[in-house]
C-alpha positions in Angstrom: 19.0 -63.1 -191.5 16.6 -64.4 -194.1 13.2 -65.7 -193.2 12.3 -69.4 -193.3 10.6 -68.9 -196.7 14.0 -68.0 -198.2 15.7 -71.2 -197.2 15.0 -72.9 -200.5 16.5 -69.9 -202.4 19.5 -69.9 -200.1 20.0 -73.6 -200.7 19.8 -73.1 -204.4 22.4 -70.3 -204.3 24.7 -72.4 -202.0 24.4 -75.3 -204.3 25.8 -73.2 -207.2 28.9 -72.2 -205.2 32.3 -73.8 -205.8 33.0 -76.5 -203.2 36.4 -76.3 -201.5 38.3 -78.8 -199.3 37.6 -76.4 -196.4 36.5 -77.7 -193.0 34.4 -75.3 -190.9 33.6 -75.3 -187.2 30.2 -74.0 -186.0 28.8 -73.5 -182.5 26.6 -71.4 -180.4 28.6 -70.7 -177.2 27.5 -69.1 -174.0 29.7 -66.1 -173.5 31.5 -65.5 -170.2 30.5 -61.9 -170.2 27.3 -60.2 -169.0 25.2 -57.8 -171.1 23.3 -55.2 -169.1 20.9 -53.4 -171.4 19.0 -50.5 -170.0 15.6 -51.4 -168.4 16.2 -55.1 -169.0 17.7 -57.8 -166.7 21.3 -58.7 -167.3 22.0 -61.8 -169.3 24.9 -63.8 -170.8 24.6 -63.8 -174.6 25.2 -66.7 -176.9 27.9 -66.2 -179.5 27.2 -68.0 -182.8 30.5 -68.5 -184.4 31.4 -70.1 -187.8 35.1 -70.3 -188.8 37.4 -72.4 -190.9 40.3 -74.3 -189.4 42.7 -71.6 -190.4 40.9 -69.3 -188.0 39.1 -67.1 -190.6 35.8 -66.1 -189.1 33.0 -66.6 -191.6 30.1 -65.4 -189.5 29.4 -64.1 -186.0 26.1 -63.4 -184.4 25.2 -62.5 -180.8 21.7 -63.5 -179.4 19.9 -64.1 -176.2 19.2 -67.8 -176.9 20.9 -70.5 -178.9 19.4 -70.7 -182.4 17.0 -73.4 -183.5 18.4 -75.9 -186.0 16.4 -74.2 -188.8 17.9 -70.8 -188.0 21.4 -72.4 -187.7 21.0 -73.7 -191.3 20.2 -70.2 -192.5 23.3 -68.8 -190.8 25.5 -71.6 -192.3 24.0 -70.8 -195.8 24.6 -67.1 -195.2 28.3 -67.8 -194.3 28.7 -69.8 -197.5 27.1 -67.2 -199.7 28.4 -64.0 -198.1 31.3 -64.7 -195.7 32.6 -61.9 -193.4 35.1 -59.5 -194.8 38.6 -61.1 -194.8 37.3 -64.7 -194.8 37.7 -65.2 -198.5 35.2 -65.8 -201.4 31.8 -67.4 -201.3 32.2 -71.2 -201.2 30.8 -74.5 -199.9 33.0 -76.4 -197.4 33.5 -80.1 -197.6 33.0 -80.7 -193.8 31.2 -78.8 -191.0 31.9 -79.7 -187.4 29.2 -79.0 -184.8 29.4 -79.4 -181.0 25.7 -80.2 -180.7 24.6 -83.7 -181.7 21.0 -82.6 -182.1 22.0 -80.0 -184.7 24.0 -82.7 -186.6 21.0 -85.0 -186.7 18.7 -82.3 -188.0 21.1 -80.6 -190.4 23.1 -83.5 -191.9 20.5 -84.6 -194.5 20.0 -81.1 -195.9 23.8 -80.4 -195.9 24.4 -83.8 -197.6 22.3 -82.6 -200.5 24.9 -79.8 -201.0 27.7 -82.4 -200.8 28.7 -81.3 -197.3 29.5 -83.7 -194.5 28.2 -82.6 -191.1 29.9 -84.2 -188.1 29.7 -84.0 -184.3 32.8 -83.0 -182.3 32.9 -82.6 -178.6 35.7 -80.0 -178.8 36.1 -77.3 -181.4 39.6 -75.9 -180.8 39.5 -73.1 -183.4 36.3 -71.6 -182.0 37.6 -71.9 -178.5 40.5 -69.7 -179.4 38.2 -67.2 -181.2 35.8 -67.1 -178.2 38.7 -66.4 -175.8 39.9 -63.6 -178.0 36.4 -62.0 -178.2 35.9 -62.4 -174.4 39.2 -60.6 -173.7 37.9 -57.7 -175.7 34.6 -57.7 -173.8 35.9 -58.1 -170.3 39.6 -57.1 -170.6 40.8 -60.3 -169.0 41.9 -63.7 -170.2 39.9 -65.6 -167.5 37.9 -65.0 -164.4 40.2 -64.1 -161.5 41.1 -67.1 -159.3 41.6 -67.4 -155.6 45.4 -67.2 -155.9 
């Protein structure tokens, strides 16, 4: 990830990209799996996921805490400039859905300068499916076992 000093350069690069009618979902979700690093206490990581509505994952990042809004902006710009392999060419989306209203309030003005609408959504169904797929790979189960 770039440092905060590089955000203006990333904004300039993203501003030169072709804008598509794409809609992206972005969220930092608490995983349902535990990480147990040696000589550290176990913790549940946060999965930062950015994907389009077709299910193409543009960026993933695992971290101990949810990102600050400034860092989330950097991740979004990185996803525009250099999307993950198989996610298509570099581009700017038309709309980005976030499940955190504070992120929307902070990021909307900056993204509007790039011609991107930033909107709050309670549920992000594409990211929910991707998270379930990733968690199956981590834990080997679809869900936590129930009583029955």
